[in-house]
C-alpha positions in Angstrom: -37.5 90.8 103.2 -35.3 93.6 101.8 -36.8 95.1 98.6 -34.6 94.9 95.5 -34.6 95.6 91.8 -32.9 93.6 89.2 -32.0 94.6 85.6 -30.3 92.2 83.3 -28.2 93.5 80.4 -26.4 90.5 79.1 -23.0 90.0 77.5 -21.9 88.9 73.9 -19.8 86.3 72.2 -19.5 82.6 73.1 -15.8 82.6 73.0 -13.5 85.0 74.6 -10.3 85.2 72.6 -9.2 88.3 70.8 -12.6 89.4 69.3 -12.1 91.8 66.5 -13.3 95.4 67.0 -15.2 95.1 63.8 -17.2 92.2 65.3 -18.4 94.4 68.2 -21.4 96.6 68.1 -20.7 99.8 70.1 -23.8 101.7 70.9 -21.8 104.9 70.5 -18.8 105.9 68.4 -16.8 106.7 71.6 -13.2 106.3 70.5 -12.0 105.8 74.1 -14.2 102.8 74.6 -13.0 101.4 71.3 -9.4 102.0 72.3 -10.0 100.3 75.7 -11.3 97.3 73.9 -8.3 97.0 71.6 -5.8 97.4 74.4 -7.6 95.0 76.7 -8.5 92.2 74.2 -5.8 92.5 71.6 -2.7 93.4 73.6 -3.4 92.1 77.1 -0.6 91.8 79.6 -2.4 89.8 82.2 -0.6 86.5 81.5 2.9 87.8 81.8 2.0 89.9 84.8 0.4 86.9 86.5 3.4 84.7 85.9 5.7 87.1 87.6 3.4 87.7 90.6 2.2 84.2 91.2 5.3 82.1 90.2 8.2 84.4 91.0 7.0 86.6 93.9 4.4 84.2 95.2 2.0 84.4 98.1 1.3 87.7 100.0 0.6 86.9 103.6 0.1 90.1 105.6 3.2 90.9 107.7 5.4 88.7 105.5 8.3 89.7 103.2 6.2 88.4 100.4 3.6 91.1 100.6 6.3 93.8 100.7 8.1 92.3 97.7 4.8 92.2 95.8 4.0 95.8 96.7 7.5 96.9 95.5 6.8 95.1 92.2 3.4 96.6 91.7 4.6 100.1 92.5 7.5 99.7 90.1 5.1 98.5 87.3 2.7 101.5 87.9 5.6 103.9 87.7 6.9 102.3 84.5 3.4 103.0 83.0 3.4 106.6 84.2 1.0 106.0 87.1 1.7 107.5 90.5 1.9 104.8 93.1 2.7 104.6 96.8 2.5 102.5 99.9 0.3 103.7 102.8 1.0 102.2 106.2 -2.0 102.1 108.5 -0.7 100.0 111.3 1.2 96.8 112.0 0.5 93.1 112.0 2.4 90.1 113.2 5.3 89.2 110.9 6.3 85.8 109.7 8.5 84.2 107.0 7.8 80.7 105.8 10.7 78.3 105.3 10.8 74.7 104.1 8.5 72.0 105.5 9.4 68.3 105.8 6.7 66.2 107.4 7.5 62.4 107.4 6.0 59.3 108.8 9.0 57.3 110.1 7.2 54.4 112.0 5.7 51.9 111.5 6.9 52.6 107.9 8.4 55.5 106.1 6.4 57.9 104.0 6.8 61.6 103.2 3.5 63.3 104.0 1.8 65.9 101.9 1.3 69.0 104.0 2.7 72.3 105.2 2.9 74.6 108.2 0.0 76.7 109.1 0.7 80.5 108.7 2.6 82.0 111.6 3.6 78.6 113.0 6.9 78.4 114.9 9.6 76.3 113.3 11.8 73.6 114.8 14.9 75.8 114.8 17.0 73.3 112.9 16.3 70.5 115.3 13.7 68.2 113.9 10.9 67.0 116.2 10.2 63.3 116.3 7.3 62.0 118.3 4.4 59.7 118.5 1.2 61.0 117.0 -2.0 60.6 119.1 -5.6 61.5 118.4 -7.3 64.2 120.5 -9.9 62.2 122.5 -13.4 63.4 123.2 -13.9 64.6 126.8 -16.9 65.1 129.0 -15.8 68.6 129.8 -12.8 70.8 130.2 -12.0 69.4 133.6 -11.5 65.9 132.1 -9.4 67.5 129.3 -7.1 69.1 131.9 -6.6 65.7 133.6 -5.6 64.2 130.3 -3.1 66.8 129.3 0.0 65.2 131.0 -0.5 62.2 128.6 -0.1 64.6 125.7 3.3 65.9 126.8 6.0 65.2 124.2 3.4 63.9 121.7 2.2 65.2 118.4 -1.6 65.7 118.7 -4.0 65.1 115.8 -6.7 67.7 116.0 -9.1 66.9 113.2 -11.4 64.0 112.4 -10.4 61.5 109.7 -12.9 61.4 106.9 -14.0 57.8 106.0 -13.5 58.7 102.3 -11.2 61.2 100.6 -13.1 60.8 97.3 -15.0 63.9 96.4 -18.8 63.6 96.8 -19.2 63.9 93.0 -17.5 60.5 92.7 -20.0 59.1 95.2 -22.9 60.8 93.4 -21.8 59.4 90.1 -20.5 55.8 90.8 -21.9 54.5 94.1 -24.9 52.4 94.5 -27.7 53.9 96.5 -26.9 51.6 99.5 -23.2 52.4 99.4 -23.8 56.2 99.2 -26.3 56.0 102.1 -23.8 54.1 104.2 -21.1 56.7 103.5 -23.5 59.6 104.3 -24.2 57.9 107.6 -20.5 57.4 108.4 -19.7 61.0 107.6 -22.7 62.2 109.7 -21.5 60.2 112.7 -18.0 61.5 112.3 -19.2 65.1 112.2 -21.5 64.7 115.1 -18.7 63.2 117.2 -16.3 66.1 116.4 -18.8 69.0 116.5 -18.6 71.9 118.9 -20.5 70.7 122.0 -23.6 72.6 123.1 -25.6 73.0 126.3 -29.3 72.1 126.8 -30.4 75.2 125.0 -28.3 74.3 121.9 -25.8 77.1 122.4 -22.0 76.3 122.5 -21.0 75.2 126.0 -18.0 77.2 127.1 -16.9 74.3 129.4 -16.8 71.9 126.4 -16.6 73.6 123.0 -14.4 71.5 120.7 -14.3 67.8 121.7 -15.1 68.8 125.2 -11.9 70.6 125.8 -13.4 74.0 126.5 -11.3 75.5 123.7 -11.8 76.3 120.0 -9.8 75.7 116.9 -10.8 79.0 115.2 -9.2 79.1 111.7 -6.4 76.6 112.5 -5.4 75.7 116.1 -7.0 78.6 118.0 -7.0 78.6 121.8 -6.8 74.8 121.8 -3.4 74.9 120.2 -2.2 77.5 122.7 -3.4 75.3 125.6 -1.8 72.2 124.2 1.5 74.1 123.7 1.4 75.2 127.3 1.0 71.5 128.3 4.2 70.6 126.5 3.1 68.8 123.3 5.7 68.4 120.7 3.5 69.6 117.9 0.0 69.3 116.4 -1.5 68.3 113.0 -4.8 69.3 111.6 -6.6 68.8 108.3 -9.3 71.1 106.9 -10.6 69.3 103.9 -12.7 70.6 101.0 -15.0 67.6 101.1 -18.6 68.5 101.2 -21.9 67.7 99.6 -22.7 64.6 101.5 -26.2 64.2 102.9 -26.7 64.6 106.6 -29.0 61.8 107.8 -29.1 63.4 111.2 -30.1 66.9 110.2 -33.5 68.2 111.3 -36.3 67.8 108.8 -36.1 70.4 106.1 -32.6 71.5 107.1 -31.0 70.1 104.0 -27.9 68.0 103.7 -24.2 68.6 103.3 -21.3 69.1 105.6 -18.4 71.6 105.5 -16.2 69.1 107.3 -13.4 71.4 108.3 -13.8 71.7 112.1 -14.9 75.3 112.2 -14.3 78.5 110.1 -16.1 79.9 107.1 -16.4 78.9 103.5 -17.5 80.9 100.4 -21.1 79.8 100.6 -23.3 78.8 97.8 -22.1 79.5 94.2 -24.9 82.1 93.7 -23.6 84.0 96.7 -20.1 84.2 95.3 -21.1 84.8 91.7 -21.5 82.1 89.1 -23.3 78.8 88.9 -23.0 75.5 90.7 -19.7 73.6 90.8 -18.7 71.7 87.7 -19.3 68.4 89.4 -22.9 69.2 90.3 -24.2 67.7 87.2 -22.3 64.5 87.5 -25.1 62.0 88.1 -26.1 63.4 91.5 -29.1 61.1 91.8 -32.6 62.1 92.5 -33.8 62.3 96.1 -30.4 62.8 97.7 -31.0 66.3 98.8 -29.7 69.7 97.6 -26.2 69.3 99.1 -25.7 65.9 97.4 -26.8 67.4 94.1 -24.2 70.1 94.5 -21.5 67.7 95.5 -18.0 69.1 95.7 -14.6 68.5 97.1 -11.2 68.3 95.5 -8.6 65.6 95.5 -5.7 66.5 97.7 -7.1 70.0 98.5 -6.8 71.5 102.0 -7.4 74.9 103.5 -4.2 76.4 105.0 -5.0 79.0 107.6 -3.2 80.1 110.8 -2.0 79.3 114.3 -1.2 81.4 117.4 1.3 78.9 118.8 4.7 80.3 119.8 6.8 77.1 120.4 4.9 74.0 119.2 4.8 73.7 115.4 1.4 73.4 113.8 1.1 71.7 110.4 -1.7 70.6 108.2 -2.0 67.5 106.0 -4.1 66.5 103.0 -7.1 64.2 103.7 -5.3 61.1 102.5 -2.2 61.4 104.6 -3.9 62.8 107.6 -6.3 59.8 107.5 -3.4 57.5 107.3 -1.9 58.9 110.5 -5.3 58.8 112.2 -6.0 55.2 111.4 -2.5 54.1 112.6 -3.0 56.0 115.9 -6.6 54.8 116.4 -5.5 51.2 115.8 -2.7 51.5 118.4 0.0 51.1 115.7 1.9 54.0 117.2 2.8 56.2 114.3 5.9 58.3 114.7 6.1 61.6 112.8 9.2 63.7 112.1 8.7 67.4 111.7 11.5 69.5 110.2 10.0 72.9 109.6 11.6 76.2 109.1 10.0 79.6 110.0 10.8 83.0 111.4 8.7 84.9 113.8 9.3 88.6 112.9 7.2 90.5 115.5 5.0 93.4 114.5 5.6 94.5 111.0 4.2 97.4 108.9 0.8 96.8 107.5 0.0 98.8 104.4 -2.1 99.3 101.4 -0.7 99.8 97.9 -2.3 102.7 96.0 -2.2 103.9 92.4 -3.6 107.2 91.2 -4.3 108.8 87.8 -5.2 112.4 88.7 -8.4 113.9 87.5 -8.4 117.0 85.4 -11.9 118.6 85.7 -13.1 117.1 89.0 -9.9 115.9 90.8 -11.7 115.7 94.2 -14.2 113.2 92.9 -13.0 109.6 92.7 -13.5 106.3 90.8 -11.8 103.4 92.4 -10.8 99.9 91.3 -10.6 97.6 94.3 -9.1 94.2 95.1 -7.4 92.7 98.2 -3.7 92.2 97.7 -2.9 89.9 100.6 -3.4 86.1 100.5 -3.0 83.1 102.6 0.3 81.4 101.8 -0.4 77.7 101.4 0.1 78.3 97.7 0.4 81.3 95.4 -2.8 83.1 96.1 -3.5 83.1 92.4 -7.3 83.3 92.4 -7.7 84.7 95.9 -7.1 87.4 95.1 -4.3 87.5 92.6 -6.8 87.6 89.7 -8.6 90.6 91.3 -5.2 92.3 91.6 -4.4 91.5 88.0 -7.8 92.8 86.8 -7.2 96.1 88.6 -3.6 96.5 87.5 -4.4 95.7 83.8 -7.4 98.1 83.9 -5.1 100.9 85.2 -2.5 100.1 82.5 -5.3 100.3 79.8 -6.7 103.5 81.2 -3.4 105.3 81.4 -3.0 104.6 77.6 -6.6 105.1 76.5 -7.7 107.8 79.0 -4.6 109.5 80.4 -6.4 112.7 81.5 -9.6 111.5 83.2 -12.3 113.9 84.3 -12.4 112.4 87.8 -9.4 111.0 89.7 -9.1 107.3 89.1 -7.5 105.3 91.9 -6.7 101.6 92.6 -6.7 100.2 96.1 -4.7 97.0 96.6 -5.8 96.2 100.2 -3.8 94.4 102.8 -5.2 92.1 105.6 -8.5 91.4 104.0 -8.1 87.8 105.2 -7.7 89.0 108.8 -11.0 91.0 108.7 -11.1 93.6 105.8 -8.5 95.6 107.7 -6.7 97.4 104.9 -9.8 98.7 103.2 -11.4 99.7 106.5 -8.3 101.6 107.4 -8.5 103.5 104.1 -12.1 104.5 104.8 -11.0 105.9 108.1 -7.8 107.6 106.8 -9.3 109.2 103.6 -12.6 110.9 104.4 -12.0 113.1 101.3 -12.2 110.0 99.1 -15.3 108.7 100.8 -17.0 112.1 100.4 -16.0 112.3 96.7 -16.4 108.6 95.7 -18.4 108.3 92.5 -18.0 104.6 92.2 -15.9 101.7 93.5 -15.6 98.4 91.6 -14.4 95.4 93.7 -13.6 91.9 92.5 -12.7 89.0 94.8 -14.2 85.6 93.9 -11.9 83.8 91.6 -10.6 83.7 88.1 -14.0 83.5 86.3 -15.4 86.2 84.0 -17.5 88.8 85.7 -21.2 88.0 85.2 -22.8 90.3 87.7 -22.5 93.8 89.1 -24.3 94.5 92.3 -24.6 97.5 94.6 -26.8 98.7 97.5 -27.9 101.5 99.6 -28.4 104.6 97.4 -31.5 105.3 95.4 -29.5 107.2 92.7 -27.3 104.2 91.8 -29.6 102.6 89.4 -30.0 105.2 86.7 -26.2 105.8 86.6 -25.3 102.2 86.2 -27.9 101.7 83.6 -26.6 104.6 81.6 -23.1 103.1 81.8 -24.3 99.7 80.6 -26.0 101.2 77.7 -22.7 102.3 76.3 -20.9 99.0 76.6 -20.1 96.9 73.5 -22.2 94.0 72.5 -19.6 91.6 74.0 -21.0 92.4 77.4 -24.6 93.2 76.5 -25.8 90.7 73.8 -28.5 88.5 75.4 -27.3 85.4 73.5 -23.8 85.4 75.1 -22.2 83.1 77.6 -20.5 86.2 78.9 -23.7 87.3 80.6 -23.4 90.4 82.8 -26.4 91.3 85.0 -27.0 94.0 87.6 -28.7 93.8 90.9 -29.5 96.7 93.3 -30.3 96.1 96.9 -31.9 99.1 98.5 -30.4 98.7 102.0 -26.6 98.3 102.7 -25.4 95.5 104.8 -24.2 96.3 108.3 -21.1 94.8 109.9 -19.5 94.2 106.5 -18.0 90.8 105.7 -17.0 88.8 102.8 -14.8 91.2 100.8 -13.6 94.8 100.7 -16.3 96.3 98.6 -18.7 95.6 101.5 -16.7 98.1 103.7 -17.4 101.0 101.3 -21.1 99.9 100.8 -21.5 99.8 104.6 -20.7 103.5 104.7 -23.3 104.3 102.0 -21.0 104.9 99.1 -21.5 103.6 95.5 -19.6 100.3 95.8 -20.1 97.7 93.1 -19.3 94.1 93.6 -18.2 92.2 90.5 -19.4 88.6 90.8 -17.7 86.0 88.7 -18.3 82.6 87.2 -17.5 79.9 89.8 -14.8 77.7 88.2 -15.0 75.5 91.3 -13.5 78.4 93.3 -14.8 77.1 96.6 -13.9 73.5 95.8 -10.3 73.9 94.7 -8.7 77.3 95.2 -10.3 79.3 98.0 -7.7 79.4 100.7 -6.0 76.2 99.6 -2.7 74.5 98.8 -3.9 74.4 95.1 -4.4 78.1 94.4 -1.7 78.4 91.7 -1.0 80.1 88.4 -2.3 77.1 86.3 -5.8 77.7 87.7 -6.1 81.1 86.1 -8.4 81.4 83.1 -6.8 84.1 81.1 -9.6 84.7 78.6 -11.9 85.4 81.5 -9.3 87.6 83.1 -9.0 89.7 79.9 -12.8 90.0 79.9 -12.7 91.3 83.5 -9.9 93.8 83.1 -11.4 95.3 79.9 -14.8 95.6 81.6 -13.3 97.2 84.7 -11.5 99.8 82.5 -14.7 100.6 80.6 -16.7 100.9 83.8 -14.1 103.2 85.4 -14.0 105.4 82.3 -17.8 105.7 82.1 -18.1 106.4 85.8 -15.4 109.1 85.4 -17.1 110.7 82.5 -20.6 110.7 83.9 -21.8 114.3 83.9 -23.5 113.9 87.3 -22.3 112.8 90.7 -24.1 109.9 92.3 -26.2 111.4 95.1 -26.0 110.0 98.7 -29.8 109.8 99.2 -30.5 106.6 101.2 -32.8 104.1 99.5 -36.1 103.3 101.2 -36.0 100.3 103.6 -35.1 99.4 107.1 -31.5 100.5 107.7 -29.5 99.2 110.6 -30.5 101.2 113.7 -26.9 102.2 114.6 -25.7 102.8 111.0 -23.0 103.7 110.2 -21.3 103.0 113.6 -21.9 99.3 113.0 -19.4 99.4 110.1 -16.7 98.9 112.6 -13.1 100.2 113.3 -9.9 98.8 112.1 -7.3 97.2 114.4 -4.1 99.1 114.1 -2.0 96.3 115.6 -2.4 92.5 115.5 -5.8 91.5 116.9 -6.0 87.7 117.5 -9.1 85.9 116.1 -9.6 83.3 118.7 
């Protein structure tokens, strides 16, 4: 087990509005910290900035016009505040522009269906596709699948299971009888087992079978299976990656715990504690003793689906909400021959510039040492990308605005990195580490935030034995808002001695992997994994602006304190077992589109 140290220095007032400066206890009389507080809490701009970015500009899919438009706006804002800003191209990525989606059931009755195209899906080129929808069968192996393919030609293929309920598990926890809940757990367990990736005798994925026995995978959307179906001449395909989870698995091995992800592959944010913050809000809703940890942490949102990607070139790929997908599935399974009409508009743009957006306030005494604010700028485009990671973007932008007014001539250079292509594998931030060795060498601290709208309640870092004393000294100068142990605005610190290899999760891990002082800012959950992470519901109205003000003000204070620190954080590695091939295991960035199949 990796050794770690934890220090808790906990935050202040129960409510977050504009808390008067006089109500704060500042450990020092530092006028800059007090000025940062006033600018951040009394004259915040996060709400107006968010409205423009999330409502007017919208999502920021890598390679799309949306991310370029958003970058233009951010650069314009920084320059209006007197901050140098630029775009740095590091490569290319496949380009795509979303148009309008119309998905309709036309037989045996008429209903407009709630759903949208997957990212990078081909459109129908102004000629709607109308075809019968059929369920992808389960095959013994890929040979049997190939024999079936002619039957799929000209059809729209349903690629996902249909959940027997679209009610979130918190409803079942709260209202169901024990017998009814157990029956639903069993139905879901059977469904999941039937649609799972198929394994060989050793329990490893069987390459001749994989998903439903096809020998292909769905990856994050339609994957290699979608490409093979397209080659066979299908008219289109429909999937549904639901947020339903938290149901007990009666078929799990003893001690394995319950709960299902239910999305046919891909990754989720993981437990609340791993993403910052406590359990989902529904976890306390009458979970019922003895139902297992997953049932106790029941989650899932009404009408919420994850919207990822396809690599199809001709056959459109769309996704539907649980309710409407299940309707189609039941009609098909009962031989009622549902006919679906797809009228979807999209443009495939080929390889487009991939770039980061950078802002800089030049240092005066130590310009070759750097403090960085970090947040990924790109998003999926099933909605506005408000909490993933628009709120991290807003935190960084607002902190830079505050710093330019309160601390215009910093000791060290203060930078902000708005990274592209985090969602495709941390590509933008990794490119920056490769392209800017001078920043890596002189990096005093990087503060990264990427887990939703909630107020930051933890700062964590790893790898360097010198980190602890510096962070502690910065904390000791924060106002009581962040350090009073009676506050709901708790902020804690954890230090893990050994950095992670093969970074994943978010951009701060890239810098940590290379053994630089990278601080992750973990946030209160606000049901991030349930409702907004990669979904069709990640919109402006989900932002908690009091928490966002909290974060921007904290980020500005931490950047100021790191800049003013009289000593540079040493690069001495902490004790512990480091990855044998460190740091080559940190990986290289793809400079052109790299399919994730």
